[in-house]
PLY file of the C-alpha trace (Angstrom):
ply
format ascii 1.0
element vertex 139
property float x
property float y
property float z
element edge 138
property int vertex1
property int vertex2
end_header
16.23 -2.89 25.81
14.44 -2.96 22.47
10.69 -2.41 22.37
9.89 -4.64 19.40
9.82 -8.41 18.99
13.29 -8.99 17.51
15.93 -8.80 20.25
18.69 -11.17 19.01
21.82 -8.99 18.59
23.54 -10.94 15.75
20.31 -11.04 13.74
19.64 -7.34 14.30
23.21 -6.54 13.26
22.99 -8.57 10.04
19.62 -7.04 9.12
20.83 -3.52 9.91
23.65 -3.95 7.40
21.35 -5.48 4.75
19.53 -3.53 2.11
16.90 -3.86 -0.57
17.35 -7.17 -2.40
19.40 -8.88 0.31
18.30 -12.41 1.15
17.61 -14.05 4.52
17.22 -17.81 4.94
15.19 -19.29 7.77
16.47 -22.87 7.74
15.03 -26.01 9.30
17.18 -28.33 11.41
18.01 -30.51 8.39
19.37 -27.71 6.20
23.15 -28.04 5.54
23.93 -24.56 6.86
27.63 -25.21 7.24
28.04 -25.71 3.48
25.05 -24.25 1.60
25.12 -20.52 2.36
26.34 -17.49 0.47
29.88 -16.15 0.87
28.63 -12.97 2.57
26.10 -14.59 4.90
26.24 -14.50 8.67
25.14 -17.80 10.23
23.12 -17.65 13.44
22.28 -20.88 15.23
18.95 -20.58 17.05
18.35 -24.34 17.21
17.84 -24.61 20.96
16.17 -28.03 20.99
14.15 -30.18 18.58
11.30 -28.01 17.33
12.46 -24.83 19.09
12.23 -22.29 17.76
9.98 -23.14 14.85
10.48 -21.67 11.41
7.13 -19.89 11.59
8.03 -18.33 14.96
11.21 -16.90 13.45
9.36 -15.74 10.33
6.74 -13.90 12.39
9.46 -12.18 14.39
11.44 -11.11 11.31
8.32 -9.67 9.68
8.10 -7.29 12.63
11.53 -5.91 11.66
11.85 -6.00 7.84
9.82 -5.59 4.67
9.62 -8.61 2.36
9.26 -8.45 -1.43
9.62 -12.15 -2.26
9.79 -15.57 -0.61
11.11 -18.88 -1.94
10.74 -22.42 -0.62
12.35 -25.76 -1.47
9.83 -27.91 -3.36
10.12 -31.71 -2.90
10.80 -33.71 -6.08
7.72 -35.84 -5.47
4.87 -36.34 -3.06
2.44 -33.87 -1.58
3.25 -30.24 -0.92
4.56 -29.80 2.64
1.99 -28.43 5.11
4.50 -25.81 6.23
4.04 -24.00 2.89
0.46 -23.15 3.84
1.63 -21.90 7.25
4.30 -19.72 5.64
1.70 -18.28 3.25
-0.61 -17.39 6.12
2.18 -15.55 7.96
3.62 -13.67 4.95
2.25 -10.23 4.05
-0.63 -10.09 1.56
0.51 -10.27 -2.03
3.64 -12.33 -1.34
3.34 -15.66 -3.15
5.71 -18.53 -2.39
8.08 -19.21 -5.28
8.80 -22.94 -5.38
12.30 -24.04 -6.36
13.78 -27.52 -6.70
16.32 -28.56 -4.07
19.45 -27.67 -6.01
17.99 -24.45 -7.44
17.10 -23.49 -3.85
20.67 -24.21 -2.72
21.94 -22.03 -5.59
19.59 -19.19 -4.58
20.81 -19.36 -0.97
24.46 -19.56 -2.07
24.12 -16.27 -3.94
26.36 -13.41 -2.69
23.20 -11.42 -1.86
22.36 -13.78 1.00
23.27 -11.82 4.12
21.88 -14.02 6.88
21.09 -17.68 7.54
19.14 -18.51 10.69
19.25 -22.21 11.62
16.16 -23.10 13.66
15.12 -26.19 15.57
12.30 -26.74 13.06
11.87 -30.46 12.42
9.22 -30.43 9.70
10.70 -31.42 6.35
11.17 -28.74 3.67
10.60 -26.00 6.25
13.14 -23.63 4.68
12.13 -20.19 3.47
14.35 -17.70 1.66
13.19 -14.10 2.00
14.14 -11.17 -0.21
14.19 -7.90 1.71
12.04 -5.16 0.23
12.41 -1.41 0.26
10.82 0.73 2.94
8.55 3.38 1.46
9.13 6.97 2.61
0 1
1 2
2 3
3 4
4 5
5 6
6 7
7 8
8 9
9 10
10 11
11 12
12 13
13 14
14 15
15 16
16 17
17 18
18 19
19 20
20 21
21 22
22 23
23 24
24 25
25 26
26 27
27 28
28 29
29 30
30 31
31 32
32 33
33 34
34 35
35 36
36 37
37 38
38 39
39 40
40 41
41 42
42 43
43 44
44 45
45 46
46 47
47 48
48 49
49 50
50 51
51 52
52 53
53 54
54 55
55 56
56 57
57 58
58 59
59 60
60 61
61 62
62 63
63 64
64 65
65 66
66 67
67 68
68 69
69 70
70 71
71 72
72 73
73 74
74 75
75 76
76 77
77 78
78 79
79 80
80 81
81 82
82 83
83 84
84 85
85 86
86 87
87 88
88 89
89 90
90 91
91 92
92 93
93 94
94 95
95 96
96 97
97 98
98 99
99 100
100 101
101 102
102 103
103 104
104 105
105 106
106 107
107 108
108 109
109 110
110 111
111 112
112 113
113 114
114 115
115 116
116 117
117 118
118 119
119 120
120 121
121 122
122 123
123 124
124 125
125 126
126 127
127 128
128 129
129 130
130 131
131 132
132 133
133 134
134 135
135 136
136 137
137 138
């Protein structure tokens, strides 16, 4: 049994094979994960029930396992900024600013060959998708 927070075998496997610059998407329940992922990405369905697990729960767990050098979110075309962006910012390590991309630019970023993992959550809040870029681990 593992002694840290992340215990999901498919997620651990995908992260173990990833390296610096690989991308990981934590997707909300509305994200079209069957069609908008990179050609090298593993898809893990964690959507147990509406709202479970949340995107922030998954983010907190991943941060226990990997270093992050960048984070991107899908910016709505109009209206106020989604509240989830503030929650993501509070959970991310200091110095990591959310990069805001339009919907189709976000889909393009996720569809990149460097995306190694997509985790579909039960998150129901709109625009609760976050694309992480894995950082290097200092010696």
